[in-house]
Backbone as a ProteinNet text record, in pm:
[ID]
protein_1_A
[PRIMARY]
XXXXXXXXXXXXXXXXXXXXXXXXXXXXXXXXXXXXXXXXXXXXXXXXXXXXXXXXXXXXXXXXXXXXXXXXXXXXXXXXXXXXXXXXXXXXXXXXXXXXXXXXXXXXXXXXXXXXXXXXXXXXXXXXXXXXXXXXXXXXXXXXXXXXXXXXXXXXXXXXXXXXXXXXXXXXXXXXXXXXXXXXXXXXXXXXXXXXXXXXXXXXXXXXXX
[TERTIARY]
84.8	-1.6	91	51.6	132.3	99.8	216.2	201.6	131.9	61.8	-1.3	102	74.9	166.9	98	169.2	99.6	73.5	-20.8	-47.6	88.9	165.6	290.1	380.3	379.2	473.6	406.7	272.6	196.3	223.3	225.5	243.2	387.6	484.2	627.1	665.1	582	611.7	632.9	727.2	747.9	696.8	626.4	556.9	613.5	627.1	674.9	557.2	560.2	452.5	483	393.9	411.3	414.8	486.8	496.9	455.4	317.6	265.6	264.8	227.7	216	84.3	27.9	-73.7	-201.8	-280.4	-413	-395.5	-279	-258.8	-244.7	-176.9	-173.1	-303.6	-382.5	-511.4	-605	-609.7	-698.1	-637	-515.2	-450.4	-380.3	-350.3	-265.1	-134.5	-75.8	45.5	20.2	-53.5	-94.7	29.6	19.5	120.9	147.6	259.1	304.8	257.7	246.4	198.7	50.5	16.4	-134.6	-204.4	-339.4	-416.7	-480.3	-484	-567.6	-654	-773.2	-853.2	-894.9	-902	-948.9	-1060.4	-1180.5	-1291.7	-1386	-1467.6	-1567.6	-1618.1	-1712.7	-1770.8	-1669.7	-1692	-1605.8	-1602.6	-1499.2	-1471	-1494.4	-1473.2	-1488.7	-1366.5	-1239.7	-1114.7	-1027.7	-1068.4	-987.1	-842.2	-821.9	-674.9	-602.8	-673.3	-603.2	-564.5	-668.9	-623.1	-524.5	-529.1	-430.2	-286.1	-278.9	-147.1	-93.7	-180.2	-148	-94.5	-156.8	-118.3	3.3	20.7	144.7	266.6	249.3	351.7	387.2	283.2	310.2	394.5	344.5	414.4	552.3	567.5	695.4	812.4	769	875.5	926.4	845.3	885.9	938.6	876.8	896.3	928.2	968.1	995.7	858.2	803.5	668.4	665.2	581.2	564.4	415.3	389.7	238	214.2	125.3	87	-49.2	-34.3	-145.2	-202	-278.4	-324.8	-446.8	-520.2	-651.4	-619	-541.6	-519.2	-386.4	-297.4	-159.8	-92.7	25.5	87.3	40.6	-96.5	-149.3	-137.9	-193.9	-184.8	-281.1	-392.1	-486.5	-427.2	-353.4	-286	-179.9	-91.6	10.6	-50.2	-169.6	-243.4	-292	-333	-373.7	-253.8	-129.5	-9	21.8	5.8	41.5	-65.4	-192.5	-300.8	-263.2	-209.8	-177.1	-46.9	7.4	135.3	261.3	269.5	384.2	503.7	609.5	727.7	828.2	856.6	949.9	1082.2	1127.9	1262.8	1279.2	1172.4	1178.4	1180.3	1119.8	1119.3	1063.7	940.3	879	835.3	809.7	775.1	803.5	795.5	820.2	686.8	676.7	549.6	562.8	446.8	445.5	305.1	292.1	154.2	105.9	-2.3	-54	47.3	53.4	140.3	45.5	60.9	-25.6	15.6	-84.6	-52.3	79.9	83.2	214.8	327.1	328.2	444.6	463.3	351.4	376.2	451.5	428.5	500.8	640.4	667.2	794.8	886.4	825.7	906.8	922.1	809.9	810.9	824.5	766.4	764	885.4	920.3	1027.8	1162.5	1199.2	1337.9	1400.1	1519.8	1590.9	1558.2	1542.4	1490.5	1353.2	1273.7	1122.8	1057.6	974.6	902.5	827.3	823.5	753.1	605.8	568.2	435.9	397.9	294	249.6	101.7	87.1	-47.2	-96.7	-212.4	-282.9	-409.4	-390.6	-502.3	-536.7	-623.8	-755	-780.5	-849.3	-887.4	-973.4	-1047.5	-1147.8	-1059.7	-935.3	-851	-807	-813.2	-770.5	-888.6	-1012.4	-1130	-1130.7	-1057.4	-1055.9	-936.4	-850.3	-726.4	-702.5	-785.8	-779.7	-903.9	-912.7	-1022.8	-1011.5	-1121	-1124.2	-1027.4	-1003	-906.3	-773.9	-747.8	-603.9	-576.3	-664.7	-653.9	-616.1	-692.4	-671.8	-522.8	-482.4	-344.8	-240.4	-260.9	-168.9	-157.3	-263.5	-265.4	-188.6	-200.1	-135	8.9	46.5	180.5	279.6	219.4	313.3	249.7	259.2	202.9	270.4	398	487.4	487.8	428.3	409	278.2	287	168.7	114.4	-14.3	-76.5	-186.2	-201.1	-308.8	-387.8	-504.1	-603.8	-689.8	-705.4	-808.9	-923.7	-1032.5	-1164.4	-1268.4	-1349.6	-1480.7	-1563.4	-1691.4	-1795.4	-1913.3	-1987.6	-2118	-2217	-2309.3	-2410.3	-2347.9	-2245.4	-2187.5	-2066.8	-2042.2	-1943.6	-1844.5	-1711.7	-1628.7	-1684.9	-1652.7	-1700.3	-1638.4	-1706.6	-1669.2	-1627.7	-1624.2	-1592.2	-1446.9	-1350.7	-1229.8	-1217.6	-1291	-1290.7	-1358.1	-1461	-1522.1	-1427.9	-1348.9	-1259.5	-1151.4	-1095.8	-993	-1040.6	-1175.8	-1228.5	-1232.6	-1272.7	-1289.4	-1147.3	-1046	-902.6	-833.2	-892.6	-813.2	-821.9	-710.6	-711	-753.5	-732.4	-761.9	-861.3	-976.6	-1078.9	-1096.1	-1087.6	-1104	-1199.9	-1314.6	-1415.2	-1410.7	-1394.8	-1381.8	-1524	-1572.8	-1697.5	-1677.5	-1708.9	-1708.6	-1576.4	-1466.5	-1334.6	-1304.7	-1365.7	-1337.6	-1317.2	-1228.5	-1195.3	-1241.9	-1325.6	-1373.3	-1308.4	-1231.7	-1140.7	-1198	-1200.9	-1244	-1150.4	-1196.6	-1116.3	-1056.9	-938.9	-870.4	-774.1	-837	-752.3	-848.3	-795.2	-899	-1006.6	-971.6	-1074.6	-1096.9	-1172.9	-1200	-1205.1	-1176.2	-1186.5	-1072.7	-1044.6	-927.9	-992.1	-981.7	-1029.1	-925.7	-963.8	-870.4	-873.7	-984.4	-992.1	-1097	-1061.8	-1154.2	-1260.1	-1230.9	-1336.7	-1432.8	-1393.1	-1479.9	-1559.3	-1488.4	-1559.5	-1678.3	-1649	-1758	-1883.3	-1847.4	-1958.7	-2041	-1976.5	-2045.3	-2121	-2052.3	-2101.5	-2163.7	-2127.7	-2169.8	-2065.3	-2089.8	-1975.5	-1954.2	-2053.5	-2035.5	-1905.4	-1868.5	-1745.8	-1625.2	-1607.3	-1502.2	-1516	-1637.2	-1661.9	-1627.7	-1637.7	-1609.3	-1449.2
-120.3	9.8	124.9	219.8	349.8	425	496.3	586.2	714.3	755.2	884.2	999	1119.8	1223.8	1343.6	1440.6	1560.3	1664.9	1761.3	1865.8	1938.4	1954.3	2039.8	1973.2	1839.7	1758.9	1772.5	1764.4	1766.4	1920.5	2008.6	2151.8	2170.5	2089.8	2114.8	2024.1	1949.9	1863.2	1952.1	1918.4	1986.7	1906.4	1985.9	1920.2	1967.7	1881.2	1924.3	1976	2090	2144.7	2193.2	2186.4	2230.1	2382	2445.2	2586.8	2622.4	2627.1	2651	2805.2	2836.6	2983.7	2991.1	3121.6	3146.5	3068.6	3032.9	2965.1	2838.5	2767.7	2647.7	2689.4	2798.6	2833.9	2886.3	2952.3	2997.4	2879.9	2770.4	2660.4	2564.8	2532.4	2434.8	2481.4	2607.8	2676.9	2603.8	2597.3	2525.1	2390	2305.6	2175.6	2096.1	2006.5	1916.4	1810.6	1762.3	1660.2	1521.9	1423.4	1292.2	1278	1149.9	1125.9	1108.7	1107.8	1072.3	1201.5	1219.2	1309.2	1233.8	1284.6	1203.4	1313	1272.7	1343.2	1246.5	1289.4	1202.9	1289	1223.3	1278.4	1181.4	1232.8	1151.8	1134.1	1041.2	1017.6	1136.2	1157.5	1257.2	1409.3	1427.3	1554.5	1631.9	1554.9	1626.3	1570.4	1451.2	1413.9	1389.5	1300.1	1282.8	1398	1492.5	1614.9	1697.7	1708.6	1788.9	1722.3	1582.9	1509	1528.3	1536.4	1553.8	1697.5	1794.1	1936.1	1948.2	1872.5	1871.4	1793.4	1679.4	1609.3	1691.9	1773.4	1859.9	1963.5	2015.9	2119.8	2051.8	1937.5	1860	1811.1	1780.5	1728.3	1832.1	1962.8	2064.8	2067.2	2012.1	2009	1878.7	1769.7	1634	1525.6	1416.9	1309.3	1231.9	1241.3	1191.3	1078.7	975.9	873.1	860.6	856.3	857.1	709.8	639.6	519.9	534.2	526.3	541.8	393.4	357.2	218.4	191.3	297.4	278.4	294.6	397.5	427	375.9	341.5	310.2	426.7	414.5	517.9	516.9	553.8	542.1	679.1	679.1	802.9	908.5	862.3	944.6	1006.8	916.5	969	1070.9	1036.1	1132.3	1264.7	1249.2	1381.2	1460.6	1391.4	1458.8	1510.9	1455.8	1515.7	1654.7	1644.2	1770.1	1876.7	1843.6	1946.2	2003.5	1920.2	1961	2053.2	2068.4	2150.2	2087	1954	1891.9	1926.5	1970.1	1995.3	1890.3	1807	1684.6	1727.6	1853	1886.2	1910.4	1929.7	1954.4	1819.5	1720.4	1575.7	1583.3	1630.2	1662.4	1530.6	1425.8	1296.5	1171.8	1057.1	930.3	860.3	790.6	723.9	572.4	498.5	355.2	316.6	203.3	157.3	65.8	-10.2	-76.9	-169.2	-152	-242.8	-272.3	-390.7	-436.7	-358.6	-360.9	-298.8	-366.2	-493.9	-550.6	-501.3	-473.2	-417.4	-272.7	-197.1	-69.1	-68.9	-159	-162.8	-205.6	-308.8	-368.9	-270.1	-227.5	-144.5	7.5	61.2	204.7	242	177	227.7	163.7	48.9	-17.7	-14.6	88.3	99.1	233.3	241.9	355.3	494.8	499.7	626.9	622.5	594.9	575.4	713.2	726.2	846.9	903.9	1033.9	1080.9	1108.9	1112.5	1127.9	1029.5	948.9	850.8	876.6	897	901.7	779.1	736.4	611.1	642.4	621.2	661.3	533.5	459.5	495.2	385.2	415	308.8	192.7	215.9	118.3	-1.9	21.6	-92.5	-183.4	-140.7	-218.7	-290.6	-279.7	-322.2	-470.8	-551.3	-699.5	-747	-657.9	-699.8	-627.6	-514.8	-426.5	-409.8	-423.9	-397.8	-262.2	-224	-100.8	-125	-243.4	-259.5	-254.3	-290.1	-275	-127.8	-50.8	97.3	146.4	110.3	159.9	108.6	-15.4	-52.7	32.2	68.8	146.5	287.9	346.8	475.5	470.1	364.3	356.8	312.7	240.3	188.7	285.1	377.4	473.4	620.3	666.6	795.3	908.5	888.3	1000.1	1009.7	903.6	910.9	973.9	1058.4	1135.7	1050.7	1001.9	930.4	1018.3	1025.4	1097.3	984.2	961.2	849.6	925.4	866.2	917.9	803.4	864.1	763.3	815.5	725.4	754.1	792.6	838.3	887.1	814.6	792.7	725.1	803.1	870.9	945.7	1046.6	1118.4	1223.5	1197	1058.4	1017	931.2	911.9	817.9	675.8	622.5	483.7	385.9	270.1	152.6	184.2	72	77.1	143.1	105.8	149	301.5	348.1	497.2	561.5	518.4	575.9	582.1	466.7	473.1	571.5	579.7	689.8	822.8	857.5	991.5	1007.6	914.6	924.3	958.9	902.6	920.1	1040.8	1107.8	1203.9	1343.2	1408.4	1550.9	1650.1	1611.8	1705	1628.3	1685.3	1617.7	1705	1654.1	1730.7	1667.6	1730.7	1681.6	1764.7	1691.1	1747.8	1738.5	1844.2	1850.2	1956.6	1924.5	2029.6	2107	2038.1	2103.1	2209.5	2191.4	2268.4	2177.6	2208.2	2125.5	2203	2135.5	2194.5	2131.7	2213.1	2156.9	2178.9	2073.9	2082.3	1992.6	1973.2	1896.3	1973.4	1943.6	2010.2	2116	2192.9	2299.2	2425.8	2543.6	2654.7	2616.8	2545.5	2512.7	2619.6	2580.7	2671.8	2597.4	2671	2595.7	2637.7	2544.7	2565.8	2524.7	2606.1	2589.2	2515.7	2395.8	2322.5	2381.2	2420.4	2490.7	2591.1	2721.6	2833.1	2841.9	2840	2863.2	2756.4	2629.3	2515.3	2516.5	2550.1	2541.1	2641.4	2758.5	2859	2822.5	2752.3	2694.9	2588.9	2523.6	2415.8	2477.5	2558.6	2606.8	2745.9	2826.5	2967.2	3053.7	3178.9	3284.1	3277.9	3232.8	3234.4	3154.2	3060.6	2974.4	3056.8	3161.1	3253	3351.5	3399.2	3501.2	3442.8	3311.3	3253.8	3218.7
-2.9	-0.1	2.5	-84.5	-90.5	38.2	79.1	204	164.7	272.9	251.5	274.3	207.3	217.5	266	328.9	379.1	274.4	296	215.2	180.5	271.3	257.6	156	156.4	70.9	-84	-88.6	-211.1	-269.9	-194.7	-248.9	-300.1	-239.7	-269.3	-395	-449.2	-559.3	-688.3	-768.6	-894.5	-1011	-1102.7	-1207.5	-1341.5	-1441.2	-1568.2	-1651.3	-1712.8	-1778.7	-1919.5	-2017.1	-2146.8	-2151.4	-2235.1	-2244.5	-2385.2	-2400.8	-2528.7	-2555.1	-2674.2	-2721.9	-2806.6	-2821.2	-2901.3	-2854.1	-2958.4	-2926.7	-2843.8	-2854.7	-2776.3	-2630.2	-2596.7	-2455.9	-2412.4	-2498.3	-2452.5	-2410.3	-2489.8	-2462.2	-2373.2	-2364.8	-2290.9	-2159.4	-2162.1	-2052.2	-2036.7	-1915.1	-1901.5	-1839.9	-1911.5	-1861.8	-1830.7	-1736.1	-1692.8	-1803.4	-1816.3	-1912.4	-1858.6	-1956.2	-1906	-1904.7	-1887.2	-1880	-2012.9	-2007.8	-2125.6	-2175.6	-2309.1	-2387.1	-2478.5	-2517.5	-2618.2	-2729.8	-2848.6	-2959.8	-3021.1	-3027.9	-3080.7	-3147.4	-3244.3	-3326.9	-3435.1	-3507.8	-3616.5	-3727.5	-3810.7	-3923.6	-4016.2	-4073.7	-4183.9	-4129.6	-4003.8	-3944.5	-3919.3	-3939.5	-3927.8	-3800.7	-3742.1	-3624.2	-3653	-3753.6	-3785.7	-3830.2	-3909.8	-3949.8	-3822.6	-3735.1	-3612	-3524.4	-3521.6	-3445.4	-3505.4	-3628	-3685.3	-3668	-3661.9	-3630.4	-3486.8	-3399.5	-3251.2	-3242.6	-3316	-3316.2	-3358.6	-3455	-3502	-3386.8	-3325.3	-3215.5	-3107.5	-3060.3	-2965.6	-2995.6	-3127.2	-3179.2	-3182	-3156.2	-3144.4	-2998.3	-2906.9	-2767.7	-2719.1	-2758.1	-2709.4	-2826.1	-2777.9	-2878.6	-2895.4	-3009.3	-3040.7	-3146.7	-3112.9	-3195.3	-3233.5	-3366	-3411.8	-3482.3	-3415.5	-3472.8	-3555.1	-3692.2	-3778.2	-3790.3	-3696.4	-3702	-3794.3	-3806	-3893.7	-4041.1	-4082.4	-4217.7	-4267.2	-4175.3	-4218.7	-4282.7	-4335.5	-4406	-4553.6	-4568.5	-4696.2	-4769.7	-4899	-4968.7	-4913.1	-4841.4	-4786.7	-4645.9	-4584.3	-4451.5	-4497.4	-4599.2	-4628	-4666.2	-4741.8	-4784.5	-4662.9	-4562.2	-4436.9	-4371.8	-4372.1	-4320.2	-4390.1	-4527.3	-4609.1	-4582.6	-4554.6	-4521.1	-4388.6	-4293.5	-4163.6	-4157.8	-4277.9	-4286.6	-4218.2	-4225.4	-4176.2	-4253.3	-4182.7	-4261.2	-4242.9	-4350.2	-4339.5	-4296.4	-4333.8	-4293.4	-4149.9	-4073	-3926.8	-3865.8	-3927.6	-3866.5	-3731.9	-3710	-3578.4	-3509.7	-3576.5	-3509.1	-3594.1	-3536.1	-3607.2	-3628.9	-3745.4	-3772.6	-3768	-3745	-3761.5	-3795.3	-3841.9	-3875.7	-3754.1	-3775.3	-3662.8	-3592.3	-3463.3	-3376.6	-3247.8	-3205.9	-3086.9	-2961.9	-2864.7	-2737.4	-2683.1	-2688.6	-2635.7	-2699.9	-2830.8	-2894	-2850.4	-2828.1	-2787.6	-2654.2	-2561.4	-2436.8	-2460.2	-2541.1	-2559.1	-2642.3	-2761.4	-2858.1	-2823.7	-2754.3	-2746.4	-2598.3	-2502	-2375.3	-2290	-2306.6	-2225.7	-2299.9	-2344	-2396.6	-2355.5	-2375.4	-2314.5	-2366.3	-2493.2	-2552.2	-2596.1	-2511.9	-2542	-2566.4	-2662.2	-2679.3	-2561.5	-2543.4	-2429.3	-2462.4	-2597.5	-2638.9	-2740.1	-2726.5	-2820.5	-2867.5	-2995	-3058.9	-3115.4	-3060.5	-3117.8	-3197.4	-3324	-3416.5	-3503.8	-3457.9	-3381.2	-3286	-3184.7	-3076.2	-3132.1	-3235	-3291.9	-3341.6	-3392.1	-3436.2	-3319.7	-3206.1	-3080.7	-3014.6	-3061.7	-2986.3	-2945.4	-3027.7	-3009	-2928.4	-2897.5	-2816.9	-2683.1	-2674.8	-2556.9	-2487.6	-2338.1	-2269.9	-2190	-2141.8	-2048.2	-1929.8	-1883.6	-1778.6	-1830.2	-1951	-2007.2	-2017.1	-2056.3	-2056.8	-1919.7	-1823.1	-1680.2	-1641.2	-1674	-1636.1	-1697.7	-1830.2	-1904.7	-1834.8	-1793.5	-1737.3	-1601.5	-1520.1	-1391.6	-1408.7	-1514.4	-1529.7	-1581.5	-1670.3	-1738.8	-1726.8	-1595.5	-1574.4	-1632	-1660	-1713.7	-1864.9	-1937.3	-2071.8	-2126.1	-2215.1	-2264.8	-2374.4	-2368.1	-2459.7	-2524.8	-2648.8	-2724.4	-2796.7	-2760.4	-2822.5	-2923.1	-3036.8	-3126.8	-3134.1	-3131.6	-3126.4	-3217.7	-3266.4	-3332	-3232.8	-3275.2	-3184	-3194.6	-3090.1	-3095.3	-3002.5	-3060.9	-2982.9	-2899.9	-2957.1	-2883.4	-2790.6	-2779.9	-2687.5	-2760	-2711.1	-2774.3	-2789.7	-2894.9	-2929.9	-2841.6	-2816.7	-2745.3	-2603.6	-2521	-2386.4	-2354.7	-2435.6	-2421.4	-2448.9	-2550.8	-2563.4	-2452.3	-2403.3	-2283.5	-2155.6	-2133.4	-2024.6	-2053	-2171.8	-2194.9	-2166.8	-2206.8	-2181.7	-2031.4	-1942.8	-1810.2	-1745.2	-1801.5	-1740.4	-1809.7	-1907.6	-1981.5	-1911.2	-1902.3	-1847	-1966.3	-2079	-2187.7	-2289.9	-2305.6	-2395.6	-2514.6	-2641.8	-2755.8	-2860	-2872.5	-2962	-3087.9	-3205.3	-3329.9	-3400.7	-3460.2	-3541.6	-3643.3	-3767.9	-3865.4	-3876.7	-3871.5	-3879.3	-3771.9	-3658	-3543.2	-3423.5	-3336.8	-3219.4	-3088.9	-3015.5	-2895.9	-2772.8	-2695.3	-2592.2	-2454.9	-2373.1	-2237.4	-2150.6	-2032.6	-1931.8	-1824.1	-1772.4	-1672.2	-1717.1	-1821.6	-1887.6	-1904.4	-1944.7	-1967	-2058.4	-2165.8	-2274.6	-2375.6	-2474.2	-2583.2	-2720	-2826.3	-2958.8	-3041.8	-3130.7	-3235.7	-3358.2	-3461.1	-3595.5	-3670.1	-3725.9	-3815.4	-3957.9	-4000	-4131.2	-4112.3	-4105.4	-4065.1	-4171.2	-4294.7	-4399.7	-4387.7	-4387.4	-4391.7	-4253.9	-4153.9	-4022.9	-4011.9	-4077.3	-4076.9	-4156.9	-4273.6	-4352.1	-4281.3	-4187.9	-4105.6	-3985.7	-3915.1	-3784.1	-3793.2	-3901.7	-3908	-3845.4	-3854.8	-3819.9	-3669	-3586.9	-3437.9	-3397.9	-3489.1	-3448.2	-3435.1	-3523.7	-3522.3	-3418.1	-3382.9	-3274.8	-3142.4	-3121.8	-2992.8	-2977.4
[MASK]
++++++++++++++++++++++++++++++++++++++++++++++++++++++++++++++++++++++++++++++++++++++++++++++++++++++++++++++++++++++++++++++++++++++++++++++++++++++++++++++++++++++++++++++++++++++++++++++++++++++++++++++++++

């Protein structure tokens, strides 16, 4: 059993935080590193596009691995990378196609130069090998690793039991709809437009006013 600590000890703890700028600072603040984030939404609304933009931002700060489990490194995925403005000369993150959760632990987490941020796109591809309890174990075993999970949506919530568990554990919740991302969780919150022109066509001008 873990020992209890005093309030004074808790207040004296040092936490590693992201130092964002611009709109990222506005909606995320100086959020602590590590833990779970989730990006979810209906199909074809810009989830992977936004995830790639976020991966590029985090790739300027941390060592990022992006697992494109749903699309692989396909022509469509490469096209999404180009739309996201990924600059290959900057080499902001490393890519891989589908690997199992066991391989994620063996090849990514349990090695000397493990990435500090791992994107898993998409949770649906792991539905037959991962349970909600496996997600909880991952959260507890690797608290210092920052996981960003992408999930499909069902009735306004992440799809499947594993998606719902990830959302419960996530400090940052990002719901994508109509090429706009609405951010909530234990951060200031707000919205980020993935494509302003198309987002206005979908949501109306109030999306820019907010």
